[in-house]
C-alpha positions as CSV (number, residue, x, y, z in Angstrom):
1,M,-326.5,-40.3,120.2
2,I,-324.2,-43.0,119.4
3,L,-320.7,-42.8,117.9
4,D,-319.6,-46.3,116.6
5,D,-316.7,-48.1,114.9
6,G,-317.5,-51.0,113.4
7,G,-321.5,-51.3,114.3
8,D,-320.9,-53.2,117.5
9,L,-322.5,-50.9,119.8
10,T,-325.1,-50.2,117.9
11,H,-325.5,-54.2,117.1
12,W,-325.3,-54.6,120.7
13,I,-327.9,-52.6,121.9
14,Y,-330.1,-53.1,119.0
15,K,-330.1,-56.8,120.6
16,K,-330.0,-56.0,123.9
17,Y,-331.8,-53.3,124.4
18,P,-334.7,-52.6,121.7
19,N,-336.7,-50.2,123.9
20,M,-333.6,-48.5,124.3
21,F,-333.1,-48.4,120.9
22,K,-335.6,-47.0,119.5
23,K,-335.4,-43.7,122.0
24,I,-331.8,-43.1,120.2
25,K,-332.1,-39.6,118.4
26,G,-329.2,-40.7,116.1
27,I,-325.9,-42.6,115.1
28,V,-322.4,-41.8,113.4
29,E,-320.8,-44.3,112.0
30,E,-317.2,-44.6,110.5
31,S,-316.6,-47.7,109.6
32,V,-317.1,-49.5,106.0
33,T,-318.4,-53.3,107.8
34,G,-320.5,-50.7,110.5
35,V,-322.0,-48.8,107.7
36,H,-323.0,-52.3,105.8
37,R,-324.4,-53.2,109.0
38,L,-326.6,-50.5,109.2
39,Y,-327.5,-50.3,105.3
40,Q,-328.7,-54.4,106.3
41,L,-330.7,-53.0,109.6
42,S,-332.6,-50.4,107.0
43,K,-333.1,-52.7,104.3
44,A,-335.0,-55.5,106.8
45,G,-336.8,-52.3,108.2
46,K,-335.2,-52.5,111.1
47,L,-333.6,-49.2,111.4
48,C,-335.8,-47.3,113.6
49,V,-333.4,-44.0,113.5
50,P,-331.3,-41.6,111.8
51,A,-327.9,-42.6,110.6
52,M,-325.1,-40.7,109.2
53,N,-322.5,-42.3,107.1
54,V,-319.1,-40.7,107.8
55,N,-317.1,-43.5,106.6
56,D,-318.0,-42.8,103.1
57,S,-317.4,-39.0,103.6
58,V,-314.5,-37.6,101.6
59,T,-312.8,-36.0,104.5
60,K,-312.4,-40.2,106.1
61,Q,-311.6,-42.0,102.5
62,K,-309.2,-39.2,101.3
63,F,-307.3,-38.6,105.0
64,D,-308.1,-41.5,107.6
65,N,-308.2,-44.7,105.3
66,L,-305.5,-43.5,102.8
67,Y,-302.8,-41.3,105.3
68,C,-303.3,-42.0,108.1
69,C,-302.4,-45.8,107.1
70,R,-299.9,-45.0,104.7
71,E,-297.9,-44.4,107.4
72,S,-299.4,-46.6,110.7
73,I,-298.5,-49.8,108.4
74,L,-295.3,-49.1,108.2
75,D,-294.9,-47.9,111.9
76,G,-296.6,-50.7,112.8
77,L,-294.4,-53.6,111.0
78,K,-291.6,-52.2,112.1
79,R,-292.0,-51.7,116.1
80,T,-293.2,-55.3,116.0
81,T,-290.3,-57.3,113.6
82,D,-288.0,-54.8,113.0
83,V,-288.6,-55.9,109.3
84,M,-286.9,-54.8,106.1
85,F,-289.1,-53.9,103.2
86,G,-287.2,-53.8,100.7
87,G,-287.1,-56.8,97.8
88,K,-289.9,-58.1,100.4
89,Q,-293.0,-60.2,98.4
90,V,-295.9,-58.2,99.8
91,V,-299.9,-59.4,99.1
92,V,-302.0,-57.0,100.1
93,C,-305.8,-58.2,100.3
94,G,-308.0,-55.2,99.5
95,Y,-307.3,-51.9,97.6
96,G,-310.1,-49.6,99.2
97,E,-308.6,-46.9,100.7
98,V,-307.1,-48.3,103.7
99,G,-305.1,-50.6,100.9
100,K,-304.0,-48.0,98.7
101,G,-302.5,-46.3,101.7
102,C,-300.7,-49.5,102.4
103,C,-299.4,-50.6,99.1
104,A,-298.1,-47.0,98.3
105,A,-296.0,-47.2,102.0
106,L,-294.4,-50.4,100.9
107,K,-294.1,-49.7,97.3
108,A,-292.1,-46.6,98.2
109,M,-290.2,-48.7,100.3
110,G,-289.1,-51.0,97.0
111,S,-291.0,-54.0,98.2
112,I,-292.9,-56.0,95.8
113,V,-296.4,-55.6,96.1
114,Y,-299.3,-58.0,95.4
115,V,-303.0,-56.9,95.3
116,T,-306.1,-59.2,95.8
117,E,-309.5,-57.2,94.8
118,I,-313.1,-58.5,94.1
119,D,-314.4,-55.1,93.0
120,P,-313.7,-54.6,89.2
121,I,-313.2,-50.8,89.9
122,C,-310.9,-50.9,92.6
123,A,-309.0,-54.0,91.2
124,L,-308.5,-52.0,87.4
125,Q,-307.2,-49.1,89.8
126,A,-304.5,-51.5,91.6
127,C,-303.2,-52.3,87.8
128,M,-303.2,-48.7,87.0
129,D,-301.5,-47.9,89.9
130,G,-298.7,-50.3,88.7
131,F,-299.5,-53.1,91.2
132,R,-299.7,-56.6,89.9
133,L,-303.6,-57.9,90.5
134,V,-303.6,-61.6,91.7
135,K,-305.8,-64.3,93.4
136,L,-304.3,-64.9,96.9
137,N,-303.7,-68.6,96.3
138,E,-301.2,-67.8,93.6
139,V,-298.9,-66.0,95.6
140,I,-299.4,-67.8,98.8
141,R,-296.5,-69.7,98.8
142,Q,-293.8,-67.3,98.1
143,V,-294.8,-63.8,99.8
144,D,-293.2,-62.6,103.1
145,I,-295.9,-60.6,104.3
146,V,-299.8,-60.9,104.0
147,I,-301.7,-57.6,104.9
148,T,-305.6,-57.8,105.0
149,C,-308.1,-55.0,104.7
150,T,-310.8,-55.4,103.3
151,G,-313.4,-55.0,106.5
152,N,-314.7,-58.6,105.4
153,K,-314.4,-61.5,107.5
154,N,-312.3,-65.0,106.7
155,V,-310.0,-63.8,104.0
156,V,-307.1,-65.5,105.5
157,V,-308.6,-68.9,105.8
158,R,-306.5,-72.1,107.3
159,E,-305.9,-73.4,104.3
160,Y,-303.7,-70.4,102.9
161,L,-302.5,-70.2,106.4
162,D,-300.9,-74.0,105.9
163,R,-299.3,-72.9,103.1
164,M,-297.3,-69.9,104.0
165,K,-293.6,-70.0,103.7
166,N,-291.4,-70.5,107.2
167,G,-291.6,-66.8,108.7
168,C,-294.5,-65.5,106.8
169,I,-295.9,-62.5,108.5
170,V,-299.4,-62.1,109.0
171,C,-301.2,-59.2,110.2
172,N,-304.6,-57.5,109.9
173,M,-305.1,-53.2,108.6
174,G,-309.2,-54.0,107.9
175,H,-311.8,-54.4,110.7
176,S,-311.7,-56.2,114.0
177,N,-310.2,-59.3,114.2
178,T,-311.9,-61.4,111.6
179,E,-310.1,-61.2,108.4
180,I,-307.8,-63.7,109.4
181,D,-308.9,-66.8,110.6
182,V,-307.1,-67.1,114.2
183,A,-309.6,-69.7,115.7
184,S,-308.4,-72.4,113.4
185,L,-304.6,-71.8,114.3
186,R,-306.0,-72.5,118.2
187,T,-305.5,-76.6,117.8
188,P,-303.9,-79.2,119.7
189,E,-300.6,-79.4,116.7
190,L,-300.2,-76.2,116.6
191,T,-297.8,-74.1,119.3
192,W,-297.6,-70.5,120.4
193,E,-294.8,-68.7,121.2
194,R,-295.4,-65.2,122.5
195,V,-291.7,-63.4,121.4
196,R,-292.8,-60.0,122.4
197,S,-295.8,-57.8,123.1
198,Q,-298.1,-58.3,120.4
199,V,-296.3,-61.0,118.4
200,D,-296.8,-64.3,118.4
201,H,-295.1,-67.5,116.3
202,V,-297.7,-70.3,115.4
203,I,-295.6,-73.5,114.7
204,W,-296.6,-76.1,112.6
205,P,-295.2,-79.8,113.6
206,D,-292.4,-79.7,111.1
207,G,-290.9,-76.6,112.4
208,K,-292.6,-74.4,109.8
209,R,-293.4,-71.1,111.8
210,I,-295.9,-68.2,110.8
211,V,-295.2,-64.3,112.3
212,L,-298.9,-63.3,113.6
213,L,-299.2,-59.6,114.9
214,A,-301.4,-58.5,117.0
215,E,-303.6,-61.8,117.1
216,G,-305.5,-60.8,114.0
217,R,-306.7,-57.6,115.4
218,L,-305.7,-53.9,114.2
219,L,-301.8,-53.5,113.1
220,N,-302.2,-49.7,113.6
221,L,-304.3,-49.4,116.5
222,S,-302.5,-52.1,118.1
223,C,-298.8,-51.9,117.5
224,S,-298.5,-48.7,116.2
225,T,-299.2,-45.0,117.2
226,V,-302.0,-43.2,114.5
227,P,-301.1,-39.0,113.6
228,T,-303.3,-37.0,115.5
229,F,-303.2,-34.6,113.0
230,V,-305.2,-37.2,110.9
231,L,-307.2,-38.4,113.6
232,S,-308.3,-34.9,114.6
233,I,-309.7,-34.5,111.5
234,T,-311.7,-37.5,111.6
235,A,-313.1,-37.0,115.5
236,T,-314.0,-33.1,114.5
237,T,-315.7,-34.4,111.2
238,Q,-317.8,-37.0,113.6
239,A,-318.2,-34.4,115.9
240,L,-320.1,-32.0,113.2
241,A,-322.1,-35.3,112.7
242,L,-323.7,-36.0,116.2
243,I,-324.2,-32.0,116.2
244,E,-326.0,-32.3,113.5
245,L,-328.0,-35.1,114.0
246,Y,-328.9,-33.8,117.8
247,N,-330.2,-30.4,116.2
248,A,-331.7,-31.3,113.2
249,P,-335.4,-30.5,113.2
250,E,-338.1,-32.9,113.1
251,G,-338.8,-34.6,109.6
252,R,-335.2,-33.8,108.7
253,Y,-333.6,-37.1,108.4
254,K,-336.2,-40.2,108.3
255,Q,-335.2,-43.7,109.6
256,D,-332.6,-44.2,107.2
257,V,-328.6,-43.8,106.4
258,Y,-327.5,-40.9,105.4
259,L,-324.2,-39.6,104.0
260,L,-322.6,-37.2,105.5
261,P,-323.1,-33.7,103.7
262,K,-319.8,-32.5,101.9
263,K,-320.0,-29.2,103.2
264,M,-319.7,-30.2,106.9
265,G,-316.8,-32.7,105.8
266,K,-315.0,-29.5,104.0
267,R,-315.4,-27.9,107.3
268,P,-312.4,-29.4,109.6
269,L,-310.2,-29.5,106.5
270,A,-310.6,-25.3,106.2
271,G,-309.6,-24.9,109.8
272,R,-306.5,-26.9,109.1
273,L,-305.5,-24.8,106.7
274,N,-306.5,-21.7,108.2
275,I,-308.6,-20.6,105.1
276,G,-311.4,-18.3,105.9
277,Q,-312.1,-17.0,102.4
278,P,-312.1,-18.8,99.1
279,V,-308.8,-19.4,97.4
280,R,-308.6,-16.9,94.1
281,A,-307.1,-18.4,91.4
282,C,-303.9,-16.7,89.8
283,C,-303.7,-15.1,86.6
C-alpha cells in the first residue's frame, strides 16, 4: 500500500521499481498535484493498481484545505516576518480551497487582497466573495505579499521577481517548491542573506531585496504549526481509505482512480461531533 502526498513516492516507485509497483494493492493520494499525476498515469494506461483520491473528498477540501490553511497562513507569516497585516496589499495566486482560506484570513485582518485565477468558476467565486480578480503582472509592482497556492509550477517566474518592490514577501502555500522559480534566483548577480530560520533576503545589485520564506517550500509545513484537530480528521480519512482498498474484494476496484466515498468521509466528522444518531429536525 502507498499513502502519498504529491505523488512523489508513487512516481519514484513507478520509475525505479516497476515490478514492485505492479504488486502494490492500492494507492491513497491526498494532494491535487498527486491526483493529477495519477490521472495522467491512468489516461496513459500505465496505472496498474487502484488508487483512491482523498484530495477531492469533502472532508479534505472543506476542513484541511480551507480551515487549516486559513489559520496556518497567518501563523507562518507572523512567525517568520512579524508583519502587520492591516493595510497590506496581498496577491493570492489560486482560489481553490487553500486560496479561499488564505484570502478569508487576510481579509479579516484588514489586508487588501487581490486574486489571480484561471478557472472561471473559482474566479467568479473570488469576485462574489468580494476580492478583486487581476492578472499577476498588473499588481506585481505594488503588492507587499505574494502567496502561491495553485498546485502548479512556475507561477511566479524570474520576470515577476525582478519587478517586485523592495521588501516584498514571497511565499508558497501550494505543493512542493516549484510554484516559485527559486532556481532562477541562484545567480551570481544576486546575493542571498539568511536573516533567520526559514527566512532569506534575496538582494539585487541596486539594493532591492525580497523576503523569501522557506526557499519556496510550503509555508504552513515549514514555518508554522498545523492544527491537530484538522489533521486528525484528514489522517483518519486517509486511514479509512487504506483500509477500504486493502479489504476490498477482488474486482470491486479496477486499475483506475476512485473518489473517496462520501459516507467514508463522514465517519471521522461524526466521531468528532459525537453523533451517534441522525439529528432530528426541530419543530
